[in-house]
Each structure stands twice: as C-alpha cells, then as structure tokens.
PyMOL Python script that loads the backbone (N, CA, C, O; Angstrom):
from pymol import cmd

cmd.read_pdbstr("""\
ATOM      1  N   MET A   1      14.245  13.730   6.654  1.00  0.00           N
ATOM      2  CA  MET A   1      14.534  12.643   7.598  1.00  0.00           C
ATOM      3  C   MET A   1      13.948  11.388   7.041  1.00  0.00           C
ATOM      4  O   MET A   1      13.067  11.451   6.183  1.00  0.00           O
ATOM      5  N   LYS A   2      14.391  10.275   7.484  1.00  0.00           N
ATOM      6  CA  LYS A   2      14.104   9.025   7.077  1.00  0.00           C
ATOM      7  C   LYS A   2      13.141   8.412   8.242  1.00  0.00           C
ATOM      8  O   LYS A   2      13.575   8.120   9.357  1.00  0.00           O
ATOM      9  N   ILE A   3      11.951   8.273   7.898  1.00  0.00           N
ATOM     10  CA  ILE A   3      10.832   7.984   8.880  1.00  0.00           C
ATOM     11  C   ILE A   3      10.342   6.494   8.634  1.00  0.00           C
ATOM     12  O   ILE A   3      10.201   6.087   7.480  1.00  0.00           O
ATOM     13  N   LEU A   4      10.094   5.712   9.694  1.00  0.00           N
ATOM     14  CA  LEU A   4       9.231   4.495   9.576  1.00  0.00           C
ATOM     15  C   LEU A   4       8.055   4.673  10.168  1.00  0.00           C
ATOM     16  O   LEU A   4       8.092   5.038  11.343  1.00  0.00           O
ATOM     17  N   LEU A   5       6.881   4.489   9.596  1.00  0.00           N
ATOM     18  CA  LEU A   5       5.622   4.678  10.177  1.00  0.00           C
ATOM     19  C   LEU A   5       4.847   3.328  10.160  1.00  0.00           C
ATOM     20  O   LEU A   5       4.590   2.708   9.128  1.00  0.00           O
ATOM     21  N   THR A   6       4.520   2.965  11.354  1.00  0.00           N
ATOM     22  CA  THR A   6       3.615   1.667  11.496  1.00  0.00           C
ATOM     23  C   THR A   6       2.210   1.945  11.233  1.00  0.00           C
ATOM     24  O   THR A   6       1.785   3.072  11.491  1.00  0.00           O
ATOM     25  N   GLY A   7       1.451   1.072  10.761  1.00  0.00           N
ATOM     26  CA  GLY A   7      -0.001   1.173  10.530  1.00  0.00           C
ATOM     27  C   GLY A   7      -0.276   2.338   9.602  1.00  0.00           C
ATOM     28  O   GLY A   7      -1.368   2.896   9.713  1.00  0.00           O
ATOM     29  N   GLY A   8       0.553   2.748   8.740  1.00  0.00           N
ATOM     30  CA  GLY A   8       0.302   3.799   7.649  1.00  0.00           C
ATOM     31  C   GLY A   8      -0.812   3.549   6.638  1.00  0.00           C
ATOM     32  O   GLY A   8      -1.114   4.458   5.864  1.00  0.00           O
ATOM     33  N   ALA A   9      -1.428   2.402   6.596  1.00  0.00           N
ATOM     34  CA  ALA A   9      -2.429   2.211   5.729  1.00  0.00           C
ATOM     35  C   ALA A   9      -3.732   2.241   6.344  1.00  0.00           C
ATOM     36  O   ALA A   9      -4.714   2.019   5.636  1.00  0.00           O
ATOM     37  N   GLY A  10      -3.872   2.501   7.642  1.00  0.00           N
ATOM     38  CA  GLY A  10      -5.166   2.663   8.338  1.00  0.00           C
ATOM     39  C   GLY A  10      -5.561   4.156   8.305  1.00  0.00           C
ATOM     40  O   GLY A  10      -4.808   5.002   7.823  1.00  0.00           O
ATOM     41  N   TYR A  11      -6.796   4.458   8.845  1.00  0.00           N
ATOM     42  CA  TYR A  11      -7.335   5.787   8.720  1.00  0.00           C
ATOM     43  C   TYR A  11      -6.468   6.866   9.315  1.00  0.00           C
ATOM     44  O   TYR A  11      -6.216   7.873   8.654  1.00  0.00           O
ATOM     45  N   ILE A  12      -5.995   6.699  10.547  1.00  0.00           N
ATOM     46  CA  ILE A  12      -5.202   7.551  11.265  1.00  0.00           C
ATOM     47  C   ILE A  12      -3.758   7.651  10.637  1.00  0.00           C
ATOM     48  O   ILE A  12      -3.195   8.728  10.438  1.00  0.00           O
ATOM     49  N   GLY A  13      -3.241   6.467  10.358  1.00  0.00           N
ATOM     50  CA  GLY A  13      -1.898   6.403   9.906  1.00  0.00           C
ATOM     51  C   GLY A  13      -1.715   6.927   8.536  1.00  0.00           C
ATOM     52  O   GLY A  13      -0.615   7.377   8.215  1.00  0.00           O
ATOM     53  N   SER A  14      -2.796   6.905   7.624  1.00  0.00           N
ATOM     54  CA  SER A  14      -2.701   7.270   6.340  1.00  0.00           C
ATOM     55  C   SER A  14      -2.760   8.903   6.413  1.00  0.00           C
ATOM     56  O   SER A  14      -2.085   9.574   5.632  1.00  0.00           O
ATOM     57  N   HIS A  15      -3.581   9.487   7.366  1.00  0.00           N
ATOM     58  CA  HIS A  15      -3.296  10.960   7.537  1.00  0.00           C
ATOM     59  C   HIS A  15      -2.102  11.508   8.102  1.00  0.00           C
ATOM     60  O   HIS A  15      -1.687  12.620   7.775  1.00  0.00           O
ATOM     61  N   VAL A  16      -1.535  10.773   8.937  1.00  0.00           N
ATOM     62  CA  VAL A  16      -0.104  11.091   9.440  1.00  0.00           C
ATOM     63  C   VAL A  16       0.791  10.946   8.265  1.00  0.00           C
ATOM     64  O   VAL A  16       1.632  11.828   8.091  1.00  0.00           O
ATOM     65  N   LEU A  17       0.723   9.971   7.451  1.00  0.00           N
ATOM     66  CA  LEU A  17       1.538   9.845   6.124  1.00  0.00           C
ATOM     67  C   LEU A  17       1.547  10.986   5.295  1.00  0.00           C
ATOM     68  O   LEU A  17       2.579  11.516   4.885  1.00  0.00           O
ATOM     69  N   LEU A  18       0.309  11.394   5.028  1.00  0.00           N
ATOM     70  CA  LEU A  18       0.125  12.621   4.227  1.00  0.00           C
ATOM     71  C   LEU A  18       0.742  13.848   4.656  1.00  0.00           C
ATOM     72  O   LEU A  18       1.233  14.687   3.900  1.00  0.00           O
ATOM     73  N   SER A  19       0.684  13.911   6.069  1.00  0.00           N
ATOM     74  CA  SER A  19       1.345  15.192   6.866  1.00  0.00           C
ATOM     75  C   SER A  19       2.785  15.091   6.682  1.00  0.00           C
ATOM     76  O   SER A  19       3.434  16.117   6.481  1.00  0.00           O
ATOM     77  N   ILE A  20       3.360  13.922   6.733  1.00  0.00           N
ATOM     78  CA  ILE A  20       4.878  13.660   6.700  1.00  0.00           C
ATOM     79  C   ILE A  20       5.291  14.025   5.279  1.00  0.00           C
ATOM     80  O   ILE A  20       6.287  14.695   5.004  1.00  0.00           O
ATOM     81  N   LEU A  21       4.420  13.514   4.401  1.00  0.00           N
ATOM     82  CA  LEU A  21       4.893  13.729   2.897  1.00  0.00           C
ATOM     83  C   LEU A  21       4.847  15.161   2.540  1.00  0.00           C
ATOM     84  O   LEU A  21       5.646  15.532   1.680  1.00  0.00           O
ATOM     85  N   ARG A  22       4.072  15.993   3.043  1.00  0.00           N
ATOM     86  CA  ARG A  22       4.011  17.392   2.804  1.00  0.00           C
ATOM     87  C   ARG A  22       5.321  18.132   3.153  1.00  0.00           C
ATOM     88  O   ARG A  22       5.587  19.228   2.662  1.00  0.00           O
ATOM     89  N   ASP A  23       6.144  17.474   4.041  1.00  0.00           N
ATOM     90  CA  ASP A  23       7.444  17.984   4.461  1.00  0.00           C
ATOM     91  C   ASP A  23       8.528  17.329   3.716  1.00  0.00           C
ATOM     92  O   ASP A  23       9.689  17.501   4.086  1.00  0.00           O
ATOM     93  N   ASN A  24       8.228  16.524   2.605  1.00  0.00           N
ATOM     94  CA  ASN A  24       9.153  15.937   1.833  1.00  0.00           C
ATOM     95  C   ASN A  24      10.076  14.917   2.524  1.00  0.00           C
ATOM     96  O   ASN A  24      11.205  14.775   2.054  1.00  0.00           O
ATOM     97  N   HIS A  25       9.687  14.160   3.647  1.00  0.00           N
ATOM     98  CA  HIS A  25      10.442  13.252   4.240  1.00  0.00           C
ATOM     99  C   HIS A  25      10.432  11.853   3.494  1.00  0.00           C
ATOM    100  O   HIS A  25       9.472  11.494   2.813  1.00  0.00           O
ATOM    101  N   ASP A  26      11.514  11.131   3.668  1.00  0.00           N
ATOM    102  CA  ASP A  26      11.551   9.773   3.100  1.00  0.00           C
ATOM    103  C   ASP A  26      10.885   8.930   4.147  1.00  0.00           C
ATOM    104  O   ASP A  26      11.225   8.848   5.327  1.00  0.00           O
ATOM    105  N   VAL A  27       9.730   8.218   3.463  1.00  0.00           N
ATOM    106  CA  VAL A  27       8.919   7.417   4.515  1.00  0.00           C
ATOM    107  C   VAL A  27       8.825   5.964   4.026  1.00  0.00           C
ATOM    108  O   VAL A  27       8.733   5.653   2.839  1.00  0.00           O
ATOM    109  N   PHE A  28       8.858   5.123   5.037  1.00  0.00           N
ATOM    110  CA  PHE A  28       8.595   3.696   4.760  1.00  0.00           C
ATOM    111  C   PHE A  28       7.447   3.402   5.671  1.00  0.00           C
ATOM    112  O   PHE A  28       7.374   3.926   6.782  1.00  0.00           O
ATOM    113  N   VAL A  29       6.544   2.565   5.211  1.00  0.00           N
ATOM    114  CA  VAL A  29       5.288   2.233   5.921  1.00  0.00           C
ATOM    115  C   VAL A  29       5.305   0.748   6.164  1.00  0.00           C
ATOM    116  O   VAL A  29       5.544  -0.037   5.247  1.00  0.00           O
ATOM    117  N   ILE A  30       5.023   0.310   7.545  1.00  0.00           N
ATOM    118  CA  ILE A  30       4.795  -1.000   7.867  1.00  0.00           C
ATOM    119  C   ILE A  30       3.276  -1.154   8.134  1.00  0.00           C
ATOM    120  O   ILE A  30       2.717  -0.366   8.896  1.00  0.00           O
ATOM    121  N   ASP A  31       2.626  -2.111   7.548  1.00  0.00           N
ATOM    122  CA  ASP A  31       1.250  -2.437   7.836  1.00  0.00           C
ATOM    123  C   ASP A  31       0.949  -3.942   7.396  1.00  0.00           C
ATOM    124  O   ASP A  31       1.421  -4.402   6.357  1.00  0.00           O
ATOM    125  N   ASP A  32       0.215  -4.603   8.169  1.00  0.00           N
ATOM    126  CA  ASP A  32      -0.077  -5.920   7.809  1.00  0.00           C
ATOM    127  C   ASP A  32      -1.347  -5.979   7.004  1.00  0.00           C
ATOM    128  O   ASP A  32      -1.715  -7.065   6.558  1.00  0.00           O
ATOM    129  N   LEU A  33      -2.088  -4.807   6.774  1.00  0.00           N
ATOM    130  CA  LEU A  33      -3.154  -4.663   5.984  1.00  0.00           C
ATOM    131  C   LEU A  33      -4.386  -5.439   6.536  1.00  0.00           C
ATOM    132  O   LEU A  33      -5.356  -5.675   5.816  1.00  0.00           O
ATOM    133  N   SER A  34      -4.318  -5.826   7.835  1.00  0.00           N
ATOM    134  CA  SER A  34      -5.515  -6.545   8.398  1.00  0.00           C
ATOM    135  C   SER A  34      -6.707  -5.648   8.430  1.00  0.00           C
ATOM    136  O   SER A  34      -7.855  -6.073   8.294  1.00  0.00           O
ATOM    137  N   THR A  35      -6.405  -4.412   8.610  1.00  0.00           N
ATOM    138  CA  THR A  35      -7.569  -3.445   8.745  1.00  0.00           C
ATOM    139  C   THR A  35      -7.182  -2.164   7.858  1.00  0.00           C
ATOM    140  O   THR A  35      -8.004  -1.310   7.525  1.00  0.00           O
ATOM    141  N   GLY A  36      -6.018  -2.145   7.569  1.00  0.00           N
ATOM    142  CA  GLY A  36      -5.660  -1.001   6.579  1.00  0.00           C
ATOM    143  C   GLY A  36      -5.833  -1.179   5.132  1.00  0.00           C
ATOM    144  O   GLY A  36      -6.066  -2.311   4.707  1.00  0.00           O
ATOM    145  N   ASN A  37      -5.735  -0.090   4.259  1.00  0.00           N
ATOM    146  CA  ASN A  37      -6.084  -0.314   2.887  1.00  0.00           C
ATOM    147  C   ASN A  37      -4.890   0.115   2.115  1.00  0.00           C
ATOM    148  O   ASN A  37      -4.414   1.240   2.272  1.00  0.00           O
ATOM    149  N   LYS A  38      -4.390  -0.756   1.281  1.00  0.00           N
ATOM    150  CA  LYS A  38      -3.205  -0.437   0.460  1.00  0.00           C
ATOM    151  C   LYS A  38      -3.240   0.810  -0.465  1.00  0.00           C
ATOM    152  O   LYS A  38      -2.291   1.487  -0.860  1.00  0.00           O
ATOM    153  N   ASN A  39      -4.620   0.953  -0.725  1.00  0.00           N
ATOM    154  CA  ASN A  39      -4.836   2.112  -1.718  1.00  0.00           C
ATOM    155  C   ASN A  39      -4.616   3.329  -1.120  1.00  0.00           C
ATOM    156  O   ASN A  39      -4.522   4.335  -1.822  1.00  0.00           O
ATOM    157  N   LEU A  40      -4.504   3.393   0.290  1.00  0.00           N
ATOM    158  CA  LEU A  40      -4.216   4.825   0.930  1.00  0.00           C
ATOM    159  C   LEU A  40      -2.643   5.083   0.923  1.00  0.00           C
ATOM    160  O   LEU A  40      -2.204   6.128   1.403  1.00  0.00           O
ATOM    161  N   ILE A  41      -1.916   4.250   0.448  1.00  0.00           N
ATOM    162  CA  ILE A  41      -0.442   4.472   0.320  1.00  0.00           C
ATOM    163  C   ILE A  41      -0.004   4.863  -1.005  1.00  0.00           C
ATOM    164  O   ILE A  41       0.000   4.047  -1.926  1.00  0.00           O
ATOM    165  N   PRO A  42       0.346   6.008  -1.146  1.00  0.00           N
ATOM    166  CA  PRO A  42       0.939   6.447  -2.545  1.00  0.00           C
ATOM    167  C   PRO A  42       1.974   5.484  -3.125  1.00  0.00           C
ATOM    168  O   PRO A  42       2.732   4.838  -2.402  1.00  0.00           O
ATOM    169  N   GLU A  43       1.977   5.415  -4.458  1.00  0.00           N
ATOM    170  CA  GLU A  43       2.746   4.469  -5.014  1.00  0.00           C
ATOM    171  C   GLU A  43       4.308   4.520  -4.852  1.00  0.00           C
ATOM    172  O   GLU A  43       5.055   3.548  -4.964  1.00  0.00           O
ATOM    173  N   LYS A  44       4.703   5.889  -4.554  1.00  0.00           N
ATOM    174  CA  LYS A  44       6.157   6.220  -4.429  1.00  0.00           C
ATOM    175  C   LYS A  44       6.664   5.783  -3.022  1.00  0.00           C
ATOM    176  O   LYS A  44       7.859   5.773  -2.729  1.00  0.00           O
ATOM    177  N   ILE A  45       5.610   5.404  -2.134  1.00  0.00           N
ATOM    178  CA  ILE A  45       6.051   4.909  -0.783  1.00  0.00           C
ATOM    179  C   ILE A  45       6.265   3.465  -0.692  1.00  0.00           C
ATOM    180  O   ILE A  45       5.438   2.666  -1.132  1.00  0.00           O
ATOM    181  N   GLN A  46       7.327   3.123  -0.147  1.00  0.00           N
ATOM    182  CA  GLN A  46       7.653   1.745   0.140  1.00  0.00           C
ATOM    183  C   GLN A  46       6.701   1.207   1.271  1.00  0.00           C
ATOM    184  O   GLN A  46       6.676   1.738   2.382  1.00  0.00           O
ATOM    185  N   LEU A  47       5.943   0.162   0.947  1.00  0.00           N
ATOM    186  CA  LEU A  47       5.086  -0.436   1.923  1.00  0.00           C
ATOM    187  C   LEU A  47       5.652  -1.835   2.188  1.00  0.00           C
ATOM    188  O   LEU A  47       5.919  -2.643   1.299  1.00  0.00           O
ATOM    189  N   ILE A  48       5.794  -2.021   3.393  1.00  0.00           N
ATOM    190  CA  ILE A  48       6.448  -3.280   3.890  1.00  0.00           C
ATOM    191  C   ILE A  48       5.376  -4.000   4.609  1.00  0.00           C
ATOM    192  O   ILE A  48       5.119  -3.680   5.769  1.00  0.00           O
ATOM    193  N   LYS A  49       4.677  -5.026   3.965  1.00  0.00           N
ATOM    194  CA  LYS A  49       3.488  -5.833   4.565  1.00  0.00           C
ATOM    195  C   LYS A  49       4.029  -6.756   5.557  1.00  0.00           C
ATOM    196  O   LYS A  49       4.611  -7.797   5.252  1.00  0.00           O
ATOM    197  N   CYS A  50       3.818  -6.339   6.796  1.00  0.00           N
ATOM    198  CA  CYS A  50       4.306  -7.101   8.008  1.00  0.00           C
ATOM    199  C   CYS A  50       3.594  -6.626   9.233  1.00  0.00           C
ATOM    200  O   CYS A  50       3.166  -5.488   9.425  1.00  0.00           O
ATOM    201  N   ASN A  51       3.524  -7.679  10.057  1.00  0.00           N
ATOM    202  CA  ASN A  51       2.983  -7.366  11.382  1.00  0.00           C
ATOM    203  C   ASN A  51       4.090  -6.831  12.257  1.00  0.00           C
ATOM    204  O   ASN A  51       5.185  -7.390  12.201  1.00  0.00           O
ATOM    205  N   ILE A  52       3.901  -5.756  13.093  1.00  0.00           N
ATOM    206  CA  ILE A  52       4.930  -5.367  13.864  1.00  0.00           C
ATOM    207  C   ILE A  52       5.383  -6.340  14.909  1.00  0.00           C
ATOM    208  O   ILE A  52       6.395  -6.046  15.546  1.00  0.00           O
ATOM    209  N   ASN A  53       4.790  -7.406  15.151  1.00  0.00           N
ATOM    210  CA  ASN A  53       5.297  -8.511  16.069  1.00  0.00           C
ATOM    211  C   ASN A  53       6.303  -9.398  15.436  1.00  0.00           C
ATOM    212  O   ASN A  53       6.944 -10.222  16.087  1.00  0.00           O
ATOM    213  N   ASN A  54       6.440  -9.211  14.095  1.00  0.00           N
ATOM    214  CA  ASN A  54       7.527 -10.171  13.483  1.00  0.00           C
ATOM    215  C   ASN A  54       8.941  -9.502  13.782  1.00  0.00           C
ATOM    216  O   ASN A  54       9.504  -8.708  13.029  1.00  0.00           O
ATOM    217  N   GLU A  55       9.385  -9.921  14.912  1.00  0.00           N
ATOM    218  CA  GLU A  55      10.617  -9.450  15.458  1.00  0.00           C
ATOM    219  C   GLU A  55      11.867  -9.475  14.499  1.00  0.00           C
ATOM    220  O   GLU A  55      12.612  -8.502  14.375  1.00  0.00           O
ATOM    221  N   GLU A  56      12.023 -10.578  13.882  1.00  0.00           N
ATOM    222  CA  GLU A  56      13.071 -10.857  12.961  1.00  0.00           C
ATOM    223  C   GLU A  56      13.041  -9.781  11.796  1.00  0.00           C
ATOM    224  O   GLU A  56      14.031  -9.110  11.505  1.00  0.00           O
ATOM    225  N   LYS A  57      11.944  -9.687  11.224  1.00  0.00           N
ATOM    226  CA  LYS A  57      11.809  -8.780  10.021  1.00  0.00           C
ATOM    227  C   LYS A  57      11.965  -7.352  10.458  1.00  0.00           C
ATOM    228  O   LYS A  57      12.629  -6.575   9.773  1.00  0.00           O
ATOM    229  N   ILE A  58      11.360  -6.962  11.611  1.00  0.00           N
ATOM    230  CA  ILE A  58      11.481  -5.548  12.143  1.00  0.00           C
ATOM    231  C   ILE A  58      12.946  -5.228  12.451  1.00  0.00           C
ATOM    232  O   ILE A  58      13.477  -4.191  12.053  1.00  0.00           O
ATOM    233  N   ASN A  59      13.576  -6.152  13.172  1.00  0.00           N
ATOM    234  CA  ASN A  59      15.086  -5.957  13.527  1.00  0.00           C
ATOM    235  C   ASN A  59      16.010  -5.863  12.321  1.00  0.00           C
ATOM    236  O   ASN A  59      16.998  -5.129  12.285  1.00  0.00           O
ATOM    237  N   SER A  60      15.613  -6.660  11.341  1.00  0.00           N
ATOM    238  CA  SER A  60      16.357  -6.662  10.073  1.00  0.00           C
ATOM    239  C   SER A  60      16.203  -5.187   9.349  1.00  0.00           C
ATOM    240  O   SER A  60      17.179  -4.544   8.963  1.00  0.00           O
ATOM    241  N   LEU A  61      15.092  -4.828   9.245  1.00  0.00           N
ATOM    242  CA  LEU A  61      14.721  -3.525   8.703  1.00  0.00           C
ATOM    243  C   LEU A  61      15.309  -2.397   9.384  1.00  0.00           C
ATOM    244  O   LEU A  61      15.798  -1.492   8.709  1.00  0.00           O
ATOM    245  N   LEU A  62      15.316  -2.352  10.533  1.00  0.00           N
ATOM    246  CA  LEU A  62      15.979  -1.308  11.494  1.00  0.00           C
ATOM    247  C   LEU A  62      17.407  -1.145  11.352  1.00  0.00           C
ATOM    248  O   LEU A  62      17.968  -0.049  11.366  1.00  0.00           O
ATOM    249  N   GLN A  63      18.037  -2.366  11.203  1.00  0.00           N
ATOM    250  CA  GLN A  63      19.419  -2.391  10.922  1.00  0.00           C
ATOM    251  C   GLN A  63      19.810  -2.046   9.585  1.00  0.00           C
ATOM    252  O   GLN A  63      20.848  -1.414   9.385  1.00  0.00           O
ATOM    253  N   GLU A  64      19.046  -2.419   8.647  1.00  0.00           N
ATOM    254  CA  GLU A  64      19.285  -1.984   7.130  1.00  0.00           C
ATOM    255  C   GLU A  64      19.083  -0.623   6.785  1.00  0.00           C
ATOM    256  O   GLU A  64      19.865  -0.102   5.989  1.00  0.00           O
ATOM    257  N   GLU A  65      18.082   0.071   7.305  1.00  0.00           N
ATOM    258  CA  GLU A  65      17.594   1.387   6.782  1.00  0.00           C
ATOM    259  C   GLU A  65      18.069   2.539   7.624  1.00  0.00           C
ATOM    260  O   GLU A  65      18.057   3.683   7.169  1.00  0.00           O
ATOM    261  N   LYS A  66      18.519   2.246   8.936  1.00  0.00           N
ATOM    262  CA  LYS A  66      18.848   3.381   9.834  1.00  0.00           C
ATOM    263  C   LYS A  66      17.935   4.590   9.823  1.00  0.00           C
ATOM    264  O   LYS A  66      18.321   5.674   9.386  1.00  0.00           O
ATOM    265  N   PHE A  67      16.737   4.394  10.302  1.00  0.00           N
ATOM    266  CA  PHE A  67      15.801   5.487  10.331  1.00  0.00           C
ATOM    267  C   PHE A  67      16.066   6.584  11.417  1.00  0.00           C
ATOM    268  O   PHE A  67      16.654   6.317  12.464  1.00  0.00           O
ATOM    269  N   ASP A  68      15.643   7.712  11.137  1.00  0.00           N
ATOM    270  CA  ASP A  68      15.810   8.800  12.099  1.00  0.00           C
ATOM    271  C   ASP A  68      14.776   8.843  13.128  1.00  0.00           C
ATOM    272  O   ASP A  68      15.008   9.247  14.268  1.00  0.00           O
ATOM    273  N   ILE A  69      13.509   8.383  12.687  1.00  0.00           N
ATOM    274  CA  ILE A  69      12.263   8.448  13.569  1.00  0.00           C
ATOM    275  C   ILE A  69      11.484   7.237  13.213  1.00  0.00           C
ATOM    276  O   ILE A  69      11.399   6.839  12.051  1.00  0.00           O
ATOM    277  N   LEU A  70      10.864   6.602  14.316  1.00  0.00           N
ATOM    278  CA  LEU A  70       9.842   5.694  14.242  1.00  0.00           C
ATOM    279  C   LEU A  70       8.514   6.169  14.786  1.00  0.00           C
ATOM    280  O   LEU A  70       8.371   6.465  15.973  1.00  0.00           O
ATOM    281  N   LEU A  71       7.610   6.229  13.948  1.00  0.00           N
ATOM    282  CA  LEU A  71       6.214   6.632  14.487  1.00  0.00           C
ATOM    283  C   LEU A  71       5.296   5.367  14.547  1.00  0.00           C
ATOM    284  O   LEU A  71       5.083   4.617  13.595  1.00  0.00           O
ATOM    285  N   HIS A  72       4.810   5.248  15.746  1.00  0.00           N
ATOM    286  CA  HIS A  72       4.002   4.063  15.928  1.00  0.00           C
ATOM    287  C   HIS A  72       2.453   4.508  16.560  1.00  0.00           C
ATOM    288  O   HIS A  72       1.608   3.643  16.789  1.00  0.00           O
TER     289      HIS A  72
END
""", "prot")
cmd.dss("prot")
cmd.show_as("cartoon", "prot")
cmd.util.cbc("prot")
cmd.orient("prot")
C-alpha cells in the first residue's frame, strides 16, 4: 500500500513508521521538523518538509501520489 504519514519524524510517528516499514509498504512522510528529528527517517523514505496546514502543497501531493491511506 502507498501510505502518507504525517508527523513521521516525531517520537510516536517514527515508531509508527518503523511498524509500517516492517510490512514493506511504500511510505511518504510529511513533517515540518519543528519538533521532529530528520535522523529518525530512514534514507529510503521520502520526507516532505511541510506543515500540514500548507493546503496548496498538501492538495498537490494528494493529487499527484494517489495514496491508499493517510495516517495522522
């Protein structure tokens, strides 16, 4: 499945990310890194540095990528 995870660079989000990766899903992470840590995101994961309030960027991403699931 193609999954979009918001806040994936935070403490809880990074653990959710590791769980998702164990099942070999295709994951994109959105995080503005205001409290998250980029080092918690594996290099193979696409990190989109963005605040989820950025409606234009989020709408564009959702239209381009066609995610199966959004986890927030």
